mmCIF file of the N, C-alpha and C atoms, coordinates in Angstrom:
data_MODEL
# 
_entry.id   MODEL 
# 
loop_
_atom_site.group_PDB 
_atom_site.id 
_atom_site.type_symbol 
_atom_site.label_atom_id 
_atom_site.label_alt_id 
_atom_site.label_comp_id 
_atom_site.label_asym_id 
_atom_site.label_entity_id 
_atom_site.label_seq_id 
_atom_site.pdbx_PDB_ins_code 
_atom_site.Cartn_x 
_atom_site.Cartn_y 
_atom_site.Cartn_z 
_atom_site.occupancy 
_atom_site.B_iso_or_equiv 
_atom_site.pdbx_formal_charge 
_atom_site.auth_seq_id 
_atom_site.auth_comp_id 
_atom_site.auth_asym_id 
_atom_site.auth_atom_id 
_atom_site.pdbx_PDB_model_num 
ATOM 1   N N  . MET A 1 1  ? -32.542 79.571 124.291 1.00 0.00 ? 1  MET A N  1 
ATOM 2   C CA . MET A 1 1  ? -31.519 80.362 123.630 1.00 0.00 ? 1  MET A CA 1 
ATOM 3   C C  . MET A 1 1  ? -30.277 79.517 123.318 1.00 0.00 ? 1  MET A C  1 
ATOM 4   N N  . SER A 1 2  ? -29.978 78.588 124.155 1.00 0.00 ? 2  SER A N  1 
ATOM 5   C CA . SER A 1 2  ? -28.806 77.764 123.904 1.00 0.00 ? 2  SER A CA 1 
ATOM 6   C C  . SER A 1 2  ? -29.024 76.849 122.707 1.00 0.00 ? 2  SER A C  1 
ATOM 7   N N  . LYS A 1 3  ? -30.249 76.482 122.426 1.00 0.00 ? 3  LYS A N  1 
ATOM 8   C CA . LYS A 1 3  ? -30.534 75.616 121.288 1.00 0.00 ? 3  LYS A CA 1 
ATOM 9   C C  . LYS A 1 3  ? -30.206 76.315 119.973 1.00 0.00 ? 3  LYS A C  1 
ATOM 10  N N  . SER A 1 4  ? -30.531 77.574 119.851 1.00 0.00 ? 4  SER A N  1 
ATOM 11  C CA . SER A 1 4  ? -30.235 78.299 118.618 1.00 0.00 ? 4  SER A CA 1 
ATOM 12  C C  . SER A 1 4  ? -28.737 78.493 118.442 1.00 0.00 ? 4  SER A C  1 
ATOM 13  N N  . GLN A 1 5  ? -28.018 78.695 119.538 1.00 0.00 ? 5  GLN A N  1 
ATOM 14  C CA . GLN A 1 5  ? -26.564 78.840 119.443 1.00 0.00 ? 5  GLN A CA 1 
ATOM 15  C C  . GLN A 1 5  ? -25.936 77.520 118.997 1.00 0.00 ? 5  GLN A C  1 
ATOM 16  N N  . ASN A 1 6  ? -26.430 76.425 119.539 1.00 0.00 ? 6  ASN A N  1 
ATOM 17  C CA . ASN A 1 6  ? -25.886 75.120 119.160 1.00 0.00 ? 6  ASN A CA 1 
ATOM 18  C C  . ASN A 1 6  ? -26.077 74.861 117.668 1.00 0.00 ? 6  ASN A C  1 
ATOM 19  N N  . SER A 1 7  ? -27.251 75.158 117.156 1.00 0.00 ? 7  SER A N  1 
ATOM 20  C CA . SER A 1 7  ? -27.489 74.925 115.736 1.00 0.00 ? 7  SER A CA 1 
ATOM 21  C C  . SER A 1 7  ? -26.650 75.872 114.883 1.00 0.00 ? 7  SER A C  1 
ATOM 22  N N  . PHE A 1 8  ? -26.447 77.096 115.345 1.00 0.00 ? 8  PHE A N  1 
ATOM 23  C CA . PHE A 1 8  ? -25.607 78.046 114.615 1.00 0.00 ? 8  PHE A CA 1 
ATOM 24  C C  . PHE A 1 8  ? -24.167 77.536 114.559 1.00 0.00 ? 8  PHE A C  1 
ATOM 25  N N  . ILE A 1 9  ? -23.665 77.075 115.698 1.00 0.00 ? 9  ILE A N  1 
ATOM 26  C CA . ILE A 1 9  ? -22.296 76.557 115.761 1.00 0.00 ? 9  ILE A CA 1 
ATOM 27  C C  . ILE A 1 9  ? -22.161 75.316 114.873 1.00 0.00 ? 9  ILE A C  1 
ATOM 28  N N  . LYS A 1 10 ? -23.166 74.442 114.914 1.00 0.00 ? 10 LYS A N  1 
ATOM 29  C CA . LYS A 1 10 ? -23.141 73.252 114.060 1.00 0.00 ? 10 LYS A CA 1 
ATOM 30  C C  . LYS A 1 10 ? -23.100 73.647 112.592 1.00 0.00 ? 10 LYS A C  1 
ATOM 31  N N  . ASN A 1 11 ? -23.892 74.635 112.209 1.00 0.00 ? 11 ASN A N  1 
ATOM 32  C CA . ASN A 1 11 ? -23.909 75.095 110.815 1.00 0.00 ? 11 ASN A CA 1 
ATOM 33  C C  . ASN A 1 11 ? -22.559 75.669 110.420 1.00 0.00 ? 11 ASN A C  1 
ATOM 34  N N  . GLN A 1 12 ? -21.941 76.449 111.316 1.00 0.00 ? 12 GLN A N  1 
ATOM 35  C CA . GLN A 1 12 ? -20.639 77.036 111.017 1.00 0.00 ? 12 GLN A CA 1 
ATOM 36  C C  . GLN A 1 12 ? -19.579 75.938 110.845 1.00 0.00 ? 12 GLN A C  1 
ATOM 37  N N  . LYS A 1 13 ? -19.607 74.949 111.712 1.00 0.00 ? 13 LYS A N  1 
ATOM 38  C CA . LYS A 1 13 ? -18.650 73.841 111.605 1.00 0.00 ? 13 LYS A CA 1 
ATOM 39  C C  . LYS A 1 13 ? -18.855 73.073 110.302 1.00 0.00 ? 13 LYS A C  1 
ATOM 40  N N  . ALA A 1 14 ? -20.110 72.862 109.936 1.00 0.00 ? 14 ALA A N  1 
ATOM 41  C CA . ALA A 1 14 ? -20.410 72.143 108.697 1.00 0.00 ? 14 ALA A CA 1 
ATOM 42  C C  . ALA A 1 14 ? -19.916 72.930 107.488 1.00 0.00 ? 14 ALA A C  1 
ATOM 43  N N  . LYS A 1 15 ? -20.085 74.265 107.518 1.00 0.00 ? 15 LYS A N  1 
ATOM 44  C CA . LYS A 1 15 ? -19.605 75.104 106.414 1.00 0.00 ? 15 LYS A CA 1 
ATOM 45  C C  . LYS A 1 15 ? -18.087 75.037 106.308 1.00 0.00 ? 15 LYS A C  1 
ATOM 46  N N  . LYS A 1 16 ? -17.397 75.127 107.451 1.00 0.00 ? 16 LYS A N  1 
ATOM 47  C CA . LYS A 1 16 ? -15.937 75.051 107.443 1.00 0.00 ? 16 LYS A CA 1 
ATOM 48  C C  . LYS A 1 16 ? -15.473 73.706 106.885 1.00 0.00 ? 16 LYS A C  1 
ATOM 49  N N  . LYS A 1 17 ? -16.171 72.649 107.314 1.00 0.00 ? 17 LYS A N  1 
ATOM 50  C CA . LYS A 1 17 ? -15.812 71.309 106.857 1.00 0.00 ? 17 LYS A CA 1 
ATOM 51  C C  . LYS A 1 17 ? -15.992 71.185 105.349 1.00 0.00 ? 17 LYS A C  1 
ATOM 52  N N  . MET A 1 18 ? -17.083 71.721 104.819 1.00 0.00 ? 18 MET A N  1 
ATOM 53  C CA . MET A 1 18 ? -17.330 71.673 103.379 1.00 0.00 ? 18 MET A CA 1 
ATOM 54  C C  . MET A 1 18 ? -16.283 72.480 102.615 1.00 0.00 ? 18 MET A C  1 
ATOM 55  N N  . LEU A 1 19 ? -15.918 73.669 103.148 1.00 0.00 ? 19 LEU A N  1 
ATOM 56  C CA . LEU A 1 19 ? -14.895 74.483 102.494 1.00 0.00 ? 19 LEU A CA 1 
ATOM 57  C C  . LEU A 1 19 ? -13.557 73.740 102.451 1.00 0.00 ? 19 LEU A C  1 
ATOM 58  N N  . LYS A 1 20 ? -13.173 73.141 103.569 1.00 0.00 ? 20 LYS A N  1 
ATOM 59  C CA . LYS A 1 20 ? -11.918 72.389 103.601 1.00 0.00 ? 20 LYS A CA 1 
ATOM 60  C C  . LYS A 1 20 ? -11.939 71.247 102.596 1.00 0.00 ? 20 LYS A C  1 
ATOM 61  N N  . LYS A 1 21 ? -13.069 70.565 102.532 1.00 0.00 ? 21 LYS A N  1 
ATOM 62  C CA . LYS A 1 21 ? -13.198 69.434 101.616 1.00 0.00 ? 21 LYS A CA 1 
ATOM 63  C C  . LYS A 1 21 ? -13.073 69.892 100.167 1.00 0.00 ? 21 LYS A C  1 
ATOM 64  N N  . LYS A 1 22 ? -13.710 71.024 99.823  1.00 0.00 ? 22 LYS A N  1 
ATOM 65  C CA . LYS A 1 22 ? -13.627 71.550 98.456  1.00 0.00 ? 22 LYS A CA 1 
ATOM 66  C C  . LYS A 1 22 ? -12.203 71.973 98.121  1.00 0.00 ? 22 LYS A C  1 
ATOM 67  N N  . GLU A 1 23 ? -11.539 72.660 99.063  1.00 0.00 ? 23 GLU A N  1 
ATOM 68  C CA . GLU A 1 23 ? -10.159 73.093 98.825  1.00 0.00 ? 23 GLU A CA 1 
ATOM 69  C C  . GLU A 1 23 ? -9.237  71.890 98.631  1.00 0.00 ? 23 GLU A C  1 
ATOM 70  N N  . LYS A 1 24 ? -9.451  70.879 99.450  1.00 0.00 ? 24 LYS A N  1 
ATOM 71  C CA . LYS A 1 24 ? -8.631  69.672 99.334  1.00 0.00 ? 24 LYS A CA 1 
ATOM 72  C C  . LYS A 1 24 ? -8.845  69.003 97.981  1.00 0.00 ? 24 LYS A C  1 
ATOM 73  N N  . GLU A 1 25 ? -10.085 68.941 97.534  1.00 0.00 ? 25 GLU A N  1 
ATOM 74  C CA . GLU A 1 25 ? -10.396 68.344 96.233  1.00 0.00 ? 25 GLU A CA 1 
ATOM 75  C C  . GLU A 1 25 ? -9.746  69.145 95.102  1.00 0.00 ? 25 GLU A C  1 
ATOM 76  N N  . GLU A 1 26 ? -9.772  70.480 95.206  1.00 0.00 ? 26 GLU A N  1 
ATOM 77  C CA . GLU A 1 26 ? -9.140  71.327 94.184  1.00 0.00 ? 26 GLU A CA 1 
ATOM 78  C C  . GLU A 1 26 ? -7.635  71.099 94.149  1.00 0.00 ? 26 GLU A C  1 
ATOM 79  N N  . ARG A 1 27 ? -7.007  71.027 95.326  1.00 0.00 ? 27 ARG A N  1 
ATOM 80  C CA . ARG A 1 27 ? -5.561  70.782 95.374  1.00 0.00 ? 27 ARG A CA 1 
ATOM 81  C C  . ARG A 1 27 ? -5.224  69.417 94.773  1.00 0.00 ? 27 ARG A C  1 
ATOM 82  N N  . ARG A 1 28 ? -6.059  68.420 95.054  1.00 0.00 ? 28 ARG A N  1 
ATOM 83  C CA . ARG A 1 28 ? -5.827  67.077 94.517  1.00 0.00 ? 28 ARG A CA 1 
ATOM 84  C C  . ARG A 1 28 ? -5.926  67.078 92.995  1.00 0.00 ? 28 ARG A C  1 
ATOM 85  N N  . LYS A 1 29 ? -6.938  67.768 92.463  1.00 0.00 ? 29 LYS A N  1 
ATOM 86  C CA . LYS A 1 29 ? -7.089  67.844 91.004  1.00 0.00 ? 29 LYS A CA 1 
ATOM 87  C C  . LYS A 1 29 ? -5.911  68.572 90.374  1.00 0.00 ? 29 LYS A C  1 
ATOM 88  N N  . GLU A 1 30 ? -5.459  69.644 91.019  1.00 0.00 ? 30 GLU A N  1 
ATOM 89  C CA . GLU A 1 30 ? -4.330  70.406 90.490  1.00 0.00 ? 30 GLU A CA 1 
ATOM 90  C C  . GLU A 1 30 ? -3.064  69.546 90.472  1.00 0.00 ? 30 GLU A C  1 
ATOM 91  N N  . ARG A 1 31 ? -2.835  68.778 91.523  1.00 0.00 ? 31 ARG A N  1 
ATOM 92  C CA . ARG A 1 31 ? -1.670  67.889 91.560  1.00 0.00 ? 31 ARG A CA 1 
ATOM 93  C C  . ARG A 1 31 ? -1.749  66.843 90.462  1.00 0.00 ? 31 ARG A C  1 
ATOM 94  N N  . GLN A 1 32 ? -2.938  66.309 90.218  1.00 0.00 ? 32 GLN A N  1 
ATOM 95  C CA . GLN A 1 32 ? -3.093  65.292 89.178  1.00 0.00 ? 32 GLN A CA 1 
ATOM 96  C C  . GLN A 1 32 ? -2.849  65.881 87.796  1.00 0.00 ? 32 GLN A C  1 
ATOM 97  N N  . GLU A 1 33 ? -3.280  67.120 87.567  1.00 0.00 ? 33 GLU A N  1 
ATOM 98  C CA . GLU A 1 33 ? -3.076  67.750 86.260  1.00 0.00 ? 33 GLU A CA 1 
ATOM 99  C C  . GLU A 1 33 ? -1.607  68.061 86.029  1.00 0.00 ? 33 GLU A C  1 
ATOM 100 N N  . ASN A 1 34 ? -0.899  68.467 87.069  1.00 0.00 ? 34 ASN A N  1 
ATOM 101 C CA . ASN A 1 34 ? 0.505   68.845 86.938  1.00 0.00 ? 34 ASN A CA 1 
ATOM 102 C C  . ASN A 1 34 ? 1.445   67.675 87.193  1.00 0.00 ? 34 ASN A C  1 
ATOM 103 N N  . ASN A 1 35 ? 0.908   66.488 87.273  1.00 0.00 ? 35 ASN A N  1 
ATOM 104 C CA . ASN A 1 35 ? 1.715   65.310 87.552  1.00 0.00 ? 35 ASN A CA 1 
ATOM 105 C C  . ASN A 1 35 ? 2.544   64.951 86.323  1.00 0.00 ? 35 ASN A C  1 
ATOM 106 N N  . ASN A 1 36 ? 3.860   64.882 86.504  1.00 0.00 ? 36 ASN A N  1 
ATOM 107 C CA . ASN A 1 36 ? 4.726   64.484 85.393  1.00 0.00 ? 36 ASN A CA 1 
ATOM 108 C C  . ASN A 1 36 ? 5.478   63.196 85.726  1.00 0.00 ? 36 ASN A C  1 
ATOM 109 N N  . LYS A 1 37 ? 5.025   62.502 86.749  1.00 0.00 ? 37 LYS A N  1 
ATOM 110 C CA . LYS A 1 37 ? 5.645   61.220 87.076  1.00 0.00 ? 37 LYS A CA 1 
ATOM 111 C C  . LYS A 1 37 ? 5.194   60.174 86.066  1.00 0.00 ? 37 LYS A C  1 
ATOM 112 N N  . GLY A 1 38 ? 5.974   59.158 85.962  1.00 0.00 ? 38 GLY A N  1 
ATOM 113 C CA . GLY A 1 38 ? 5.615   58.054 85.077  1.00 0.00 ? 38 GLY A CA 1 
ATOM 114 C C  . GLY A 1 38 ? 5.686   58.448 83.616  1.00 0.00 ? 38 GLY A C  1 
ATOM 115 N N  . GLY A 1 39 ? 6.674   59.279 83.273  1.00 0.00 ? 39 GLY A N  1 
ATOM 116 C CA . GLY A 1 39 ? 6.845   59.684 81.884  1.00 0.00 ? 39 GLY A CA 1 
ATOM 117 C C  . GLY A 1 39 ? 7.262   58.504 81.031  1.00 0.00 ? 39 GLY A C  1 
ATOM 118 N N  . GLU A 1 40 ? 7.669   58.791 79.853  1.00 0.00 ? 40 GLU A N  1 
ATOM 119 C CA . GLU A 1 40 ? 8.078   57.728 78.935  1.00 0.00 ? 40 GLU A CA 1 
ATOM 120 C C  . GLU A 1 40 ? 9.337   57.035 79.451  1.00 0.00 ? 40 GLU A C  1 
ATOM 121 N N  . LEU A 1 41 ? 9.459   55.785 79.120  1.00 0.00 ? 41 LEU A N  1 
ATOM 122 C CA . LEU A 1 41 ? 10.601  55.004 79.569  1.00 0.00 ? 41 LEU A CA 1 
ATOM 123 C C  . LEU A 1 41 ? 11.900  55.550 78.983  1.00 0.00 ? 41 LEU A C  1 
ATOM 124 N N  . SER A 1 42 ? 11.859  56.028 77.757  1.00 0.00 ? 42 SER A N  1 
ATOM 125 C CA . SER A 1 42 ? 13.075  56.542 77.121  1.00 0.00 ? 42 SER A CA 1 
ATOM 126 C C  . SER A 1 42 ? 13.591  57.790 77.834  1.00 0.00 ? 42 SER A C  1 
ATOM 127 N N  . ASP A 1 43 ? 12.703  58.545 78.483  1.00 0.00 ? 43 ASP A N  1 
ATOM 128 C CA . ASP A 1 43 ? 13.139  59.722 79.234  1.00 0.00 ? 43 ASP A CA 1 
ATOM 129 C C  . ASP A 1 43 ? 13.858  59.329 80.516  1.00 0.00 ? 43 ASP A C  1 
ATOM 130 N N  . MET A 1 44 ? 13.540  58.160 81.042  1.00 0.00 ? 44 MET A N  1 
ATOM 131 C CA . MET A 1 44 ? 14.123  57.731 82.309  1.00 0.00 ? 44 MET A CA 1 
ATOM 132 C C  . MET A 1 44 ? 15.397  56.913 82.126  1.00 0.00 ? 44 MET A C  1 
ATOM 133 N N  . MET A 1 45 ? 15.682  56.481 80.906  1.00 0.00 ? 45 MET A N  1 
ATOM 134 C CA . MET A 1 45 ? 16.838  55.623 80.667  1.00 0.00 ? 45 MET A CA 1 
ATOM 135 C C  . MET A 1 45 ? 18.129  56.438 80.664  1.00 0.00 ? 45 MET A C  1 
ATOM 136 N N  . ALA A 1 46 ? 19.193  55.831 81.154  1.00 0.00 ? 46 ALA A N  1 
ATOM 137 C CA . ALA A 1 46 ? 20.520  56.430 81.111  1.00 0.00 ? 46 ALA A CA 1 
ATOM 138 C C  . ALA A 1 46 ? 21.484  55.367 80.587  1.00 0.00 ? 46 ALA A C  1 
ATOM 139 N N  . TYR A 1 47 ? 22.424  55.785 79.787  1.00 0.00 ? 47 TYR A N  1 
ATOM 140 C CA . TYR A 1 47 ? 23.389  54.868 79.193  1.00 0.00 ? 47 TYR A CA 1 
ATOM 141 C C  . TYR A 1 47 ? 24.796  55.270 79.632  1.00 0.00 ? 47 TYR A C  1 
ATOM 142 N N  . VAL A 1 48 ? 25.684  54.305 79.682  1.00 0.00 ? 48 VAL A N  1 
ATOM 143 C CA . VAL A 1 48 ? 27.068  54.560 80.062  1.00 0.00 ? 48 VAL A CA 1 
ATOM 144 C C  . VAL A 1 48 ? 27.948  54.154 78.892  1.00 0.00 ? 48 VAL A C  1 
ATOM 145 N N  . ASP A 1 49 ? 28.834  55.072 78.465  1.00 0.00 ? 49 ASP A N  1 
ATOM 146 C CA . ASP A 1 49 ? 29.736  54.734 77.364  1.00 0.00 ? 49 ASP A CA 1 
ATOM 147 C C  . ASP A 1 49 ? 30.969  54.017 77.910  1.00 0.00 ? 49 ASP A C  1 
ATOM 148 N N  . GLU A 1 50 ? 31.926  53.702 77.016  1.00 0.00 ? 50 GLU A N  1 
ATOM 149 C CA . GLU A 1 50 ? 33.086  52.912 77.433  1.00 0.00 ? 50 GLU A CA 1 
ATOM 150 C C  . GLU A 1 50 ? 34.013  53.663 78.382  1.00 0.00 ? 50 GLU A C  1 
ATOM 151 N N  . PHE A 1 51 ? 33.872  54.993 78.461  1.00 0.00 ? 51 PHE A N  1 
ATOM 152 C CA . PHE A 1 51 ? 34.704  55.798 79.349  1.00 0.00 ? 51 PHE A CA 1 
ATOM 153 C C  . PHE A 1 51 ? 34.027  56.058 80.692  1.00 0.00 ? 51 PHE A C  1 
ATOM 154 N N  . GLY A 1 52 ? 32.798  55.579 80.867  1.00 0.00 ? 52 GLY A N  1 
ATOM 155 C CA . GLY A 1 52 ? 32.084  55.748 82.133  1.00 0.00 ? 52 GLY A CA 1 
ATOM 156 C C  . GLY A 1 52 ? 31.225  56.995 82.200  1.00 0.00 ? 52 GLY A C  1 
ATOM 157 N N  . ASN A 1 53 ? 31.074  57.696 81.082  1.00 0.00 ? 53 ASN A N  1 
ATOM 158 C CA . ASN A 1 53 ? 30.228  58.888 81.064  1.00 0.00 ? 53 ASN A CA 1 
ATOM 159 C C  . ASN A 1 53 ? 28.766  58.485 80.918  1.00 0.00 ? 53 ASN A C  1 
ATOM 160 N N  . ILE A 1 54 ? 27.887  59.213 81.614  1.00 0.00 ? 54 ILE A N  1 
ATOM 161 C CA . ILE A 1 54 ? 26.454  58.927 81.540  1.00 0.00 ? 54 ILE A CA 1 
ATOM 162 C C  . ILE A 1 54 ? 25.852  59.729 80.396  1.00 0.00 ? 54 ILE A C  1 
ATOM 163 N N  . LEU A 1 55 ? 25.109  59.047 79.522  1.00 0.00 ? 55 LEU A N  1 
ATOM 164 C CA . LEU A 1 55 ? 24.506  59.669 78.351  1.00 0.00 ? 55 LEU A CA 1 
ATOM 165 C C  . LEU A 1 55 ? 23.000  59.474 78.378  1.00 0.00 ? 55 LEU A C  1 
ATOM 166 N N  . SER A 1 56 ? 22.276  60.374 77.706  1.00 0.00 ? 56 SER A N  1 
ATOM 167 C CA . SER A 1 56 ? 20.824  60.230 77.647  1.00 0.00 ? 56 SER A CA 1 
ATOM 168 C C  . SER A 1 56 ? 20.394  59.404 76.443  1.00 0.00 ? 56 SER A C  1 
ATOM 169 N N  . GLU A 1 57 ? 21.264  59.245 75.482  1.00 0.00 ? 57 GLU A N  1 
ATOM 170 C CA . GLU A 1 57 ? 20.942  58.426 74.311  1.00 0.00 ? 57 GLU A CA 1 
ATOM 171 C C  . GLU A 1 57 ? 21.981  57.308 74.203  1.00 0.00 ? 57 GLU A C  1 
ATOM 172 N N  . PRO A 1 58 ? 21.636  56.187 73.603  1.00 0.00 ? 58 PRO A N  1 
ATOM 173 C CA . PRO A 1 58 ? 22.563  55.054 73.574  1.00 0.00 ? 58 PRO A CA 1 
ATOM 174 C C  . PRO A 1 58 ? 23.815  55.371 72.755  1.00 0.00 ? 58 PRO A C  1 
ATOM 175 N N  . PRO A 1 59 ? 24.968  54.900 73.218  1.00 0.00 ? 59 PRO A N  1 
ATOM 176 C CA . PRO A 1 59 ? 26.198  55.135 72.457  1.00 0.00 ? 59 PRO A CA 1 
ATOM 177 C C  . PRO A 1 59 ? 26.192  54.317 71.178  1.00 0.00 ? 59 PRO A C  1 
ATOM 178 N N  . GLU A 1 60 ? 26.967  54.766 70.224  1.00 0.00 ? 60 GLU A N  1 
ATOM 179 C CA . GLU A 1 60 ? 27.045  54.046 68.951  1.00 0.00 ? 60 GLU A CA 1 
ATOM 180 C C  . GLU A 1 60 ? 27.738  52.705 69.180  1.00 0.00 ? 60 GLU A C  1 
ATOM 181 N N  . PRO A 1 61 ? 27.243  51.659 68.557  1.00 0.00 ? 61 PRO A N  1 
ATOM 182 C CA . PRO A 1 61 ? 27.872  50.343 68.769  1.00 0.00 ? 61 PRO A CA 1 
ATOM 183 C C  . PRO A 1 61 ? 29.290  50.330 68.213  1.00 0.00 ? 61 PRO A C  1 
ATOM 184 N N  . LYS A 1 62 ? 30.156  49.714 68.955  1.00 0.00 ? 62 LYS A N  1 
ATOM 185 C CA . LYS A 1 62 ? 31.559  49.655 68.587  1.00 0.00 ? 62 LYS A CA 1 
ATOM 186 C C  . LYS A 1 62 ? 31.773  48.474 67.646  1.00 0.00 ? 62 LYS A C  1 
ATOM 187 N N  . VAL A 1 63 ? 32.403  48.710 66.520  1.00 0.00 ? 63 VAL A N  1 
ATOM 188 C CA . VAL A 1 63 ? 32.663  47.648 65.551  1.00 0.00 ? 63 VAL A CA 1 
ATOM 189 C C  . VAL A 1 63 ? 34.030  47.062 65.865  1.00 0.00 ? 63 VAL A C  1 
ATOM 190 N N  . GLU A 1 64 ? 34.041  45.778 66.168  1.00 0.00 ? 64 GLU A N  1 
ATOM 191 C CA . GLU A 1 64 ? 35.296  45.114 66.497  1.00 0.00 ? 64 GLU A CA 1 
ATOM 192 C C  . GLU A 1 64 ? 35.802  44.360 65.277  1.00 0.00 ? 64 GLU A C  1 
ATOM 193 N N  . LYS A 1 65 ? 37.080  44.502 64.999  1.00 0.00 ? 65 LYS A N  1 
ATOM 194 C CA . LYS A 1 65 ? 37.697  43.803 63.877  1.00 0.00 ? 65 LYS A CA 1 
ATOM 195 C C  . LYS A 1 65 ? 38.277  42.488 64.392  1.00 0.00 ? 65 LYS A C  1 
ATOM 196 N N  . LYS A 1 66 ? 38.034  41.434 63.639  1.00 0.00 ? 66 LYS A N  1 
ATOM 197 C CA . LYS A 1 66 ? 38.582  40.134 64.011  1.00 0.00 ? 66 LYS A CA 1 
ATOM 198 C C  . LYS A 1 66 ? 39.951  39.969 63.361  1.00 0.00 ? 66 LYS A C  1 
ATOM 199 N N  . ASP A 1 67 ? 40.865  39.480 64.131  1.00 0.00 ? 67 ASP A N  1 
ATOM 200 C CA . ASP A 1 67 ? 42.168  39.143 63.570  1.00 0.00 ? 67 ASP A CA 1 
ATOM 201 C C  . ASP A 1 67 ? 42.083  37.713 63.043  1.00 0.00 ? 67 ASP A C  1 
ATOM 202 N N  . GLU A 1 68 ? 42.296  37.573 61.744  1.00 0.00 ? 68 GLU A N  1 
ATOM 203 C CA . GLU A 1 68 ? 42.198  36.245 61.150  1.00 0.00 ? 68 GLU A CA 1 
ATOM 204 C C  . GLU A 1 68 ? 43.378  35.376 61.568  1.00 0.00 ? 68 GLU A C  1 
ATOM 205 N N  . LYS A 1 69 ? 44.479  36.010 61.897  1.00 0.00 ? 69 LYS A N  1 
ATOM 206 C CA . LYS A 1 69 ? 45.641  35.237 62.330  1.00 0.00 ? 69 LYS A CA 1 
ATOM 207 C C  . LYS A 1 69 ? 45.352  34.544 63.661  1.00 0.00 ? 69 LYS A C  1 
ATOM 208 N N  . LYS A 1 70 ? 44.633  35.217 64.547  1.00 0.00 ? 70 LYS A N  1 
ATOM 209 C CA . LYS A 1 70 ? 44.301  34.611 65.831  1.00 0.00 ? 70 LYS A CA 1 
ATOM 210 C C  . LYS A 1 70 ? 43.390  33.405 65.629  1.00 0.00 ? 70 LYS A C  1 
ATOM 211 N N  . ASP A 1 71 ? 42.419  33.552 64.751  1.00 0.00 ? 71 ASP A N  1 
ATOM 212 C CA . ASP A 1 71 ? 41.484  32.467 64.504  1.00 0.00 ? 71 ASP A CA 1 
ATOM 213 C C  . ASP A 1 71 ? 42.184  31.262 63.873  1.00 0.00 ? 71 ASP A C  1 
ATOM 214 N N  . ALA A 1 72 ? 43.168  31.515 63.028  1.00 0.00 ? 72 ALA A N  1 
ATOM 215 C CA . ALA A 1 72 ? 43.860  30.424 62.344  1.00 0.00 ? 72 ALA A CA 1 
ATOM 216 C C  . ALA A 1 72 ? 44.754  29.657 63.308  1.00 0.00 ? 72 ALA A C  1 
ATOM 217 N N  . SER A 1 73 ? 45.257  30.304 64.329  1.00 0.00 ? 73 SER A N  1 
ATOM 218 C CA . SER A 1 73 ? 46.187  29.634 65.235  1.00 0.00 ? 73 SER A CA 1 
ATOM 219 C C  . SER A 1 73 ? 45.475  28.780 66.284  1.00 0.00 ? 73 SER A C  1 
ATOM 220 N N  . LEU A 1 74 ? 44.184  28.925 66.420  1.00 0.00 ? 74 LEU A N  1 
ATOM 221 C CA . LEU A 1 74 ? 43.452  28.127 67.393  1.00 0.00 ? 74 LEU A CA 1 
ATOM 222 C C  . LEU A 1 74 ? 43.304  26.695 66.894  1.00 0.00 ? 74 LEU A C  1 
ATOM 223 N N  . PRO A 1 75 ? 43.478  25.736 67.762  1.00 0.00 ? 75 PRO A N  1 
ATOM 224 C CA . PRO A 1 75 ? 43.298  24.340 67.329  1.00 0.00 ? 75 PRO A CA 1 
ATOM 225 C C  . PRO A 1 75 ? 41.817  24.048 67.104  1.00 0.00 ? 75 PRO A C  1 
ATOM 226 N N  . ARG A 1 76 ? 41.550  23.280 66.076  1.00 0.00 ? 76 ARG A N  1 
ATOM 227 C CA . ARG A 1 76 ? 40.172  22.939 65.746  1.00 0.00 ? 76 ARG A CA 1 
ATOM 228 C C  . ARG A 1 76 ? 39.834  21.589 66.350  1.00 0.00 ? 76 ARG A C  1 
ATOM 229 N N  . PRO A 1 77 ? 38.631  21.434 66.846  1.00 0.00 ? 77 PRO A N  1 
ATOM 230 C CA . PRO A 1 77 ? 38.257  20.137 67.431  1.00 0.00 ? 77 PRO A CA 1 
ATOM 231 C C  . PRO A 1 77 ? 38.063  19.088 66.338  1.00 0.00 ? 77 PRO A C  1 
ATOM 232 N N  . ARG A 1 78 ? 38.342  17.845 66.674  1.00 0.00 ? 78 ARG A N  1 
ATOM 233 C CA . ARG A 1 78 ? 38.177  16.759 65.716  1.00 0.00 ? 78 ARG A CA 1 
ATOM 234 C C  . ARG A 1 78 ? 36.717  16.357 65.676  1.00 0.00 ? 78 ARG A C  1 
ATOM 235 N N  . THR A 1 79 ? 36.286  16.014 64.503  1.00 0.00 ? 79 THR A N  1 
ATOM 236 C CA . THR A 1 79 ? 34.890  15.582 64.358  1.00 0.00 ? 79 THR A CA 1 
ATOM 237 C C  . THR A 1 79 ? 34.796  14.167 63.885  1.00 0.00 ? 79 THR A C  1 
# 
């Protein structure tokens, strides 16, 4: 009689183990489908403007005007 109980208990443990394994596999597949890590690089980039504000898109390039008077007053090297 103890032999039949042992095999019954073994079968029950095996069934529980298989159920756990299937549930774990389903959870793993669900996590992989809903995974949003590793998105596009442009989504992860952050830019800082001249005032220190964080922006999601790059700030417009600043156009600097050259003063010609400053350039004229600089000494030129001899060649």
